[in-house]
C-alpha positions in Angstrom: 103.8 127.8 104.6 103.2 129.0 101.1 102.4 126.0 98.9 105.2 125.8 96.3 103.0 125.3 93.3 101.4 128.7 93.7 104.6 130.3 92.5 104.6 128.0 89.5 101.1 129.0 88.7 101.8 132.7 88.9 104.8 132.4 86.6 102.9 130.3 84.0 105.2 127.3 84.6 102.3 125.1 86.0 100.4 125.5 82.7 103.6 124.5 80.9 104.0 121.4 83.1 100.5 120.4 82.1 101.4 120.5 78.4 104.6 118.6 79.0 102.7 115.8 80.8 100.1 115.8 78.1 102.8 115.2 75.4 104.3 112.4 77.5 100.9 110.8 77.6 100.6 110.7 73.8 102.7 107.6 73.8 102.7 107.1 77.5 106.1 107.1 79.3 104.9 108.7 82.5 105.7 105.6 84.6 108.6 103.1 84.4 106.4 100.6 82.5 106.7 102.8 79.4 103.7 101.1 77.8 103.4 103.7 75.0 99.6 103.8 75.1 98.1 106.8 73.4 96.1 108.0 76.4 95.1 111.2 74.7 93.0 109.1 72.4 91.7 107.0 75.3 93.9 104.0 75.0 94.2 102.2 78.3 97.7 101.8 79.6 99.1 98.9 81.6 98.0 100.8 84.7 94.4 100.2 83.6 93.6 103.9 82.9 93.1 105.9 79.7 92.4 109.5 79.1 90.6 110.2 82.4 91.6 109.4 86.0 89.5 106.9 87.8 88.4 108.3 91.2 87.6 105.7 93.8 86.9 107.9 96.9 88.0 111.0 98.7 87.6 112.9 101.9 89.1 113.4 105.4 91.2 110.4 106.5 92.3 109.8 110.0 94.4 106.6 109.5 97.4 108.4 108.2 100.5 109.4 110.2 99.7 112.0 112.9 101.9 114.6 111.2 99.5 114.4 108.2 96.1 113.7 109.7 96.4 116.3 112.5 93.0 117.1 114.0 91.0 117.6 110.8 92.2 114.7 108.7 94.4 114.3 105.7 92.4 115.0 102.5 92.9 111.7 100.7 92.0 111.2 97.1 92.1 107.5 96.1 92.8 106.8 92.4 91.8 103.5 90.9 94.2 101.5 88.8 97.9 101.1 89.5 101.2 100.5 87.7 102.0 97.7 90.1 100.3 94.3 90.6 100.9 93.5 94.3 99.4 90.1 95.0 98.8 91.1 98.7 97.4 94.6 98.0 95.1 95.6 100.8 93.3 97.9 98.4 93.1 95.4 95.5 89.5 96.3 94.7 90.7 99.8 93.9 94.2 99.1 92.4 93.5 95.8 90.6 89.8 95.6 90.1 89.6 99.4 89.4 86.5 100.2 91.4 86.1 103.9 90.5 84.6 106.2 88.1 86.1 108.4 85.3 86.4 112.0 86.2 87.1 115.0 84.0 89.8 117.5 84.9 87.0 119.9 86.0 85.4 117.2 88.3 88.8 116.3 89.8 89.5 120.0 90.4 86.2 120.2 92.3 87.2 117.3 94.4 90.4 119.0 95.4 88.5 122.1 96.3 85.9 120.2 98.3 88.8 118.6 100.3 89.9 122.1 101.1 86.4 123.3 102.0 85.8 120.6 104.6 89.0 121.7 106.4 91.5 119.0 105.6 95.2 119.9 106.4 96.5 118.7 103.0 95.6 117.1 99.7 96.8 113.5 99.9 97.1 111.9 96.4 97.0 108.1 96.9 98.4 105.9 94.1 99.1 108.9 91.8 102.0 107.6 89.6 99.8 106.7 86.6 97.7 109.9 86.6 100.4 112.6 86.9 99.0 114.4 83.8 95.4 114.3 85.0 96.5 115.6 88.5 98.4 118.5 87.0 95.6 119.6 84.7 93.1 119.4 87.5 95.4 121.3 89.9 95.7 124.1 87.3 92.0 124.5 87.3 91.7 124.2 91.1 94.3 126.9 91.7 92.4 129.2 89.4 89.5 128.7 91.7 91.4 129.4 95.0 92.9 126.0 95.9 96.0 126.4 98.2 96.4 123.2 100.3 99.9 121.6 100.5 100.1 118.4 98.4 101.1 115.0 99.5 102.3 112.5 96.9 101.5 109.0 98.3 103.3 106.5 96.1 104.7 103.0 95.8 108.0 104.5 94.7 107.7 103.0 91.2 107.9 106.4 89.6 109.8 107.7 86.6 112.2 110.6 86.9 110.4 112.3 84.0 107.2 112.5 86.1 108.9 113.5 89.3 110.6 116.4 87.5 107.2 117.6 86.3 106.2 117.6 90.0 109.3 119.5 91.2 107.9 122.6 92.9 104.4 121.1 92.8 104.5 118.5 95.6 105.2 119.7 99.1 105.4 116.3 100.8 106.5 113.1 99.2 105.4 109.9 100.9 107.1 106.9 99.1 106.5 103.4 100.2 109.8 101.6 99.7 108.4 98.1 99.2 111.4 95.9 98.4 115.2 96.0 98.1 115.1 93.0 95.8 113.9 93.5 92.2 113.3 89.7 91.8 110.9 89.7 94.8 109.2 92.8 93.3 108.7 91.0 90.0 107.3 87.9 91.7 104.9 89.6 94.1 104.2 93.0 92.4 104.6 92.2 88.7 107.2 95.0 87.9 110.7 94.9 86.6 113.7 96.7 88.1 111.8 97.9 91.1 114.8 98.5 93.4 116.8 100.3 90.8 113.8 102.5 89.8 112.7 103.2 93.4 116.2 104.2 94.6 116.5 106.8 91.9 112.9 108.0 92.4 113.3 108.5 96.2 116.7 110.2 95.7 114.9 112.6 93.3 112.2 113.2 95.8 114.8 113.9 98.4 116.6 116.3 96.1 113.4 118.3 95.7 112.2 118.6 99.2 114.7 117.1 101.7 114.1 116.0 105.2 110.6 116.3 106.6 109.9 119.6 108.3 107.3 119.7 111.1 105.7 122.9 112.1 104.9 124.2 115.6 101.4 122.8 115.1 102.8 119.3 114.7 101.9 119.0 111.1 104.3 118.1 108.2 105.0 121.2 106.0 107.5 119.9 103.5 109.9 117.0 102.9 109.9 113.2 102.5 108.1 110.8 104.8 109.2 107.2 103.9 107.1 104.2 104.6 108.2 100.6 104.6 105.9 97.6 105.2 107.6 94.6 106.8 106.7 91.3 105.1 106.9 87.8 106.4 110.1 85.8 106.0 112.0 89.0 105.1 110.5 89.0 101.6 110.8 92.8 101.4 114.5 92.8 102.2 113.9 95.3 105.0 117.4 95.7 106.4 118.8 96.6 103.0 116.0 99.2 102.7 117.1 100.7 106.0 120.8 100.7 104.8 119.8 102.6 101.7 117.9 105.2 103.8 120.7 105.7 106.3 123.6 105.5 103.8 122.3 107.2 100.7 119.5 109.5 101.9 119.7 110.8 105.5 119.8 109.5 109.0 117.4 112.3 109.7 114.8 110.8 107.3 111.4 110.3 108.8 110.6 106.6 108.5 107.4 104.8 109.3 108.2 101.1 109.6 104.8 99.4 109.3 103.7 96.2 110.9 100.1 95.9 109.7 100.7 93.4 106.9 98.0 90.8 106.6 97.5 88.2 103.8 94.7 89.3 101.4 93.8 89.1 97.7 96.1 86.5 96.1 98.6 86.3 99.0 97.3 82.8 99.9 98.8 81.5 96.7 102.3 82.2 98.1 103.0 80.2 101.3 105.9 82.5 102.4 103.5 85.5 102.6 100.3 83.8 103.7 100.6 84.8 107.3 101.0 87.9 109.4 104.5 89.0 110.5 105.7 88.0 114.0 106.6 90.6 116.7 110.1 89.4 116.4 110.3 90.1 112.7 109.0 93.6 113.2 111.3 94.3 116.2 114.3 93.1 114.3 113.8 95.7 111.5 113.1 98.6 114.0 116.2 97.8 116.0 118.3 97.5 112.9 117.1 100.9 111.7 117.9 102.4 115.0 121.4 100.8 115.0 122.1 102.6 111.7 121.2 105.9 113.2 117.7 106.3 111.8 115.9 108.0 114.6 112.9 110.0 113.4 109.5 108.4 113.3 110.4 104.8 114.2 108.4 102.9 115.3 105.7 105.0 113.9 102.6 102.9 113.1 99.1 103.8 112.2 98.0 102.8 115.7 99.7 105.8 117.4 
């Protein structure tokens, strides 16, 4: 399938998107925190990143869903920093401690191309919400050098509509992790305001752009939305309400990965209610509830398949 951003490049629209993102970074409003940092001048936003993206690691990854990893791996690019502050983040060294190095647009473009050269099925941008500008300017350079992989946007769902509209026609596969259906819980455990209100609008916009996930004859995802949801202990995430939103406001044909691999790490031990793994019963209850609502694609669909 022809990656959608190639048409934008050919029309000149991709270059225009880069400039729009650049202007939005002048007093940064690219994520829902609206921190107003002048990232063009190197001011660090609340995400912990300034002018240049922080690259943590990249390469073929075989721990993603089978429709992404295929037989050659999903080409994950892990960005350091984050616009959320999850106390149980399993990648806290990257997201919170910002283990990574600054990369110029040219260097990031070379990373994209290297992922293509090694044979990955797609470019999987992990934690991209705070570096949309940097991604777009690197993509423009990479396309000029022959880049043509489909793009996966692997996000916490705490995305602004402004950024998502810049990505319309750029991203082929959106992979939002719908973390909570309760904004108070999100503020307590992830340090962000209005998560549920923001995430619902964001995922609806993703759905408007690309729709239900399309799987090719080769078993690989080609275009659409693949939703993740991590079940937390003691129903902290409000999982049933998340499933109701998917079934009632998105699509019963949505591809949903209900994940059970939560384990307490980082600062989770400071919160007794999330200081343990989930039980089989807690997980099964969410899966069965999703099925009862008519959600039928991808569940249960864990990383262990």
